[in-house]
Backbone as CSV, one residue per row, in Angstrom:
resi,resn,N_x,N_y,N_z,CA_x,CA_y,CA_z,C_x,C_y,C_z
1,MET,219.207,81.907,-24.993,218.608,81.716,-23.681,218.327,80.235,-23.419
2,ARG,217.781,79.591,-24.431,217.458,78.168,-24.278,218.715,77.335,-24.043
3,SER,219.764,77.632,-24.789,221.006,76.877,-24.623,221.620,77.121,-23.243
4,LEU,221.441,78.316,-22.719,221.933,78.617,-21.376,221.206,77.767,-20.330
5,LEU,219.889,77.652,-20.469,219.110,76.826,-19.541,219.504,75.352,-19.643
6,LEU,219.686,74.868,-20.862,220.096,73.468,-21.040,221.489,73.228,-20.464
7,THR,222.389,74.176,-20.656,223.738,74.054,-20.091,223.682,73.994,-18.574
8,LEU,222.874,74.857,-17.967,222.727,74.838,-16.509,222.120,73.526,-16.029
9,LEU,221.139,73.027,-16.757,220.502,71.760,-16.386,221.498,70.615,-16.442
10,PHE,222.216,70.506,-17.539,223.153,69.401,-17.686,224.359,69.526,-16.763
11,SER,224.708,70.715,-16.378,225.851,70.875,-15.476,225.505,70.437,-14.058
12,THR,224.226,70.445,-13.688,223.838,70.023,-12.337,223.537,68.537,-12.257
13,LEU,223.279,67.871,-13.357,222.913,66.457,-13.326,223.992,65.555,-12.732
14,PRO,225.259,65.657,-13.118,226.258,64.767,-12.528,226.399,64.931,-11.021
15,VAL,226.236,66.144,-10.519,226.331,66.374,-9.081,225.200,65.647,-8.371
16,GLN,223.992,65.753,-8.910,222.848,65.081,-8.307,223.033,63.565,-8.380
17,ALA,223.517,63.064,-9.501,223.736,61.625,-9.644,224.786,61.139,-8.661
18,ALA,225.847,61.924,-8.480,226.883,61.537,-7.522,226.309,61.508,-6.113
19,THR,225.447,62.454,-5.810,224.836,62.487,-4.486,223.958,61.260,-4.280
20,GLU,223.167,60.907,-5.269,222.313,59.717,-5.167,223.174,58.454,-5.051
21,THR,224.299,58.426,-5.759,225.218,57.286,-5.650,225.793,57.195,-4.239
22,GLU,226.161,58.335,-3.680,226.671,58.346,-2.310,225.592,57.904,-1.329
23,CYS,224.373,58.350,-1.557,223.255,57.952,-0.692,222.979,56.461,-0.820
24,GLN,223.123,55.942,-2.024,222.927,54.506,-2.227,223.951,53.709,-1.427
25,GLN,225.191,54.174,-1.403,226.220,53.490,-0.621,225.918,53.584,0.866
26,ALA,225.482,54.760,1.318,225.112,54.926,2.729,223.928,54.028,3.077
27,PHE,222.955,53.947,2.171,221.785,53.089,2.356,222.222,51.631,2.478
28,THR,223.106,51.212,1.595,223.592,49.829,1.609,224.332,49.530,2.910
29,ASP,225.187,50.439,3.340,225.930,50.246,4.588,224.982,50.191,5.786
30,TRP,224.005,51.102,5.813,223.042,51.137,6.922,222.209,49.858,6.939
31,MET,221.746,49.441,5.752,220.911,48.239,5.671,221.706,47.008,6.129
32,LEU,222.973,46.941,5.763,223.813,45.824,6.191,223.971,45.813,7.707
33,SER,224.176,46.978,8.311,224.328,47.029,9.773,223.033,46.613,10.466
34,GLN,221.881,47.030,9.908,220.602,46.633,10.497,220.360,45.132,10.337
35,GLN,220.726,44.596,9.188,220.554,43.158,8.955,221.448,42.358,9.899
36,GLN,222.655,42.852,10.149,223.549,42.173,11.085,222.984,42.222,12.500
37,ALA,222.420,43.353,12.891,221.796,43.463,14.219,220.612,42.513,14.323
38,PHE,219.811,42.437,13.279,218.647,41.563,13.273,219.054,40.090,13.342
39,SER,220.145,39.732,12.686,220.575,38.337,12.608,221.409,37.878,13.800
40,ASP,221.858,38.802,14.629,222.719,38.468,15.762,221.909,37.809,16.878
41,ARG,222.054,36.523,17.026,221.285,35.784,18.032,221.706,36.129,19.458
42,LYS,222.867,36.756,19.621,223.325,37.160,20.946,222.774,38.534,21.348
43,ALA,222.208,39.256,20.381,221.640,40.583,20.663,220.320,40.425,21.417
44,SER,219.946,41.472,22.137,218.682,41.422,22.882,217.499,41.371,21.917
45,LYS,216.371,40.938,22.434,215.167,40.860,21.614,214.763,42.228,21.097
46,MET,214.924,43.257,21.919,214.531,44.599,21.497,215.451,45.139,20.396
47,VAL,216.728,44.850,20.473,217.653,45.285,19.431,217.268,44.627,18.112
48,ARG,216.978,43.344,18.178,216.599,42.617,16.967,215.272,43.122,16.414
49,ARG,214.309,43.368,17.274,213.010,43.853,16.814,213.132,45.260,16.242
50,ASN,213.897,46.129,16.881,214.100,47.481,16.352,214.735,47.434,14.969
51,ALA,215.705,46.560,14.783,216.349,46.431,13.471,215.347,45.930,12.440
52,GLU,214.530,44.963,12.818,213.527,44.418,11.906,212.547,45.508,11.462
53,ARG,212.065,46.298,12.410,211.120,47.373,12.083,211.793,48.450,11.240
54,ALA,213.020,48.797,11.587,213.723,49.838,10.825,213.895,49.409,9.367
55,ILE,214.270,48.162,9.155,214.425,47.654,7.790,213.105,47.756,7.037
56,ASP,212.030,47.308,7.652,210.714,47.367,7.004,210.313,48.801,6.673
57,GLN,210.531,49.714,7.628,210.109,51.093,7.425,210.932,51.789,6.340
58,VAL,212.224,51.535,6.306,213.066,52.173,5.289,212.749,51.600,3.910
59,ARG,212.473,50.314,3.831,212.067,49.745,2.538,210.782,50.399,2.047
60,THR,209.844,50.637,2.943,208.591,51.298,2.591,208.852,52.720,2.120
61,GLU,209.705,53.444,2.848,210.044,54.815,2.451,210.722,54.844,1.085
62,TYR,211.640,53.912,0.854,212.319,53.871,-0.441,211.313,53.571,-1.556
63,ALA,210.394,52.657,-1.298,209.395,52.311,-2.315,208.508,53.510,-2.661
64,LYS,208.201,54.345,-1.681,207.378,55.538,-1.929,208.119,56.549,-2.790
65,GLN,209.353,56.822,-2.448,210.107,57.916,-3.066,211.033,57.466,-4.192
66,GLU,211.457,56.217,-4.152,212.451,55.676,-5.081,213.713,56.541,-5.115
67,SER,214.109,56.972,-3.917,215.308,57.794,-3.776,216.072,57.333,-2.539
68,PHE,217.328,56.978,-2.747,218.154,56.567,-1.619,218.382,57.735,-0.667
69,CYS,218.534,58.943,-1.216,218.775,60.113,-0.367,217.567,60.398,0.519
70,GLN,216.366,60.280,-0.023,215.181,60.528,0.790,214.983,59.425,1.826
71,ALA,215.315,58.196,1.472,215.225,57.105,2.448,216.216,57.333,3.582
72,MET,217.427,57.792,3.263,218.417,58.045,4.306,218.041,59.273,5.132
73,ALA,217.383,60.237,4.529,216.895,61.387,5.304,215.866,60.914,6.312
74,TRP,215.032,59.957,5.924,214.056,59.393,6.858,214.784,58.696,8.010
75,VAL,215.840,57.956,7.708,216.628,57.278,8.755,217.162,58.305,9.739
76,GLU,217.713,59.395,9.223,218.284,60.430,10.084,217.220,61.109,10.937
77,ALA,216.020,61.265,10.383,214.949,61.968,11.087,214.125,61.064,11.993
78,ASP,214.309,59.756,11.902,213.465,58.842,12.670,213.825,58.899,14.146
79,LYS,213.017,59.610,14.882,213.206,59.723,16.335,212.028,59.077,17.065
80,THR,211.256,58.257,16.348,210.012,57.721,16.898,210.163,56.322,17.476
81,ARG,211.341,55.788,17.495,211.502,54.419,17.989,211.244,54.357,19.482
82,ASP,210.224,53.639,19.832,209.816,53.491,21.224,210.040,52.036,21.626
83,PRO,210.910,51.786,22.611,211.182,50.397,22.976,209.992,49.669,23.590
84,SER,208.915,50.379,23.906,207.762,49.723,24.515,206.674,49.392,23.509
85,PHE,206.972,49.490,22.214,205.922,49.251,21.227,205.414,47.814,21.276
86,LYS,204.224,47.622,20.777,203.582,46.312,20.790,204.085,45.471,19.618
87,PRO,204.254,44.191,19.831,204.706,43.325,18.735,203.619,43.181,17.672
88,ARG,204.056,42.971,16.468,203.142,42.721,15.362,203.189,41.240,15.026
89,SER,202.134,40.759,14.475,202.086,39.360,14.058,203.186,39.099,13.037
90,GLY,203.934,38.035,13.229,204.984,37.660,12.294,206.347,38.227,12.607
91,GLU,206.467,39.087,13.620,207.783,39.625,13.963,208.621,38.571,14.673
92,ILE,209.898,38.837,14.714,210.857,37.867,15.244,210.567,37.465,16.682
93,HIS,210.157,38.395,17.505,209.875,38.092,18.918,208.542,38.688,19.311
94,ASP,207.799,37.922,20.025,206.518,38.372,20.548,206.578,38.147,22.041
95,PHE,206.529,39.226,22.826,206.706,39.124,24.268,205.418,38.783,25.011
96,ARG,204.332,38.659,24.284,203.068,38.360,24.950,203.088,36.935,25.486
97,ALA,202.449,36.745,26.635,202.386,35.406,27.245,201.529,34.480,26.381
98,GLY,201.870,33.229,26.386,201.073,32.230,25.699,201.419,32.057,24.232
99,ARG,202.498,32.637,23.802,202.864,32.482,22.392,204.066,31.626,22.260
């Protein structure tokens, strides 16, 4: 019985590792696209700010879970981006007058 459980455990590990590897590649591709959007000086201020916030939020999610798949699930589920949000101190663009 014990050997059966160990066999089942070890047979699922490579599949999970491959999935995490695939998620890592998706994470890397997504992060690169966001960094390019953030760095594009021809892009609108809102596009750049959204990319900046998305990068920060996904890094935070990854740090919590230490899983590329869970970080990418957060990216897929993130429907909270509001273009009217208030700027934070230190962000790339601050639309408030007098700054």
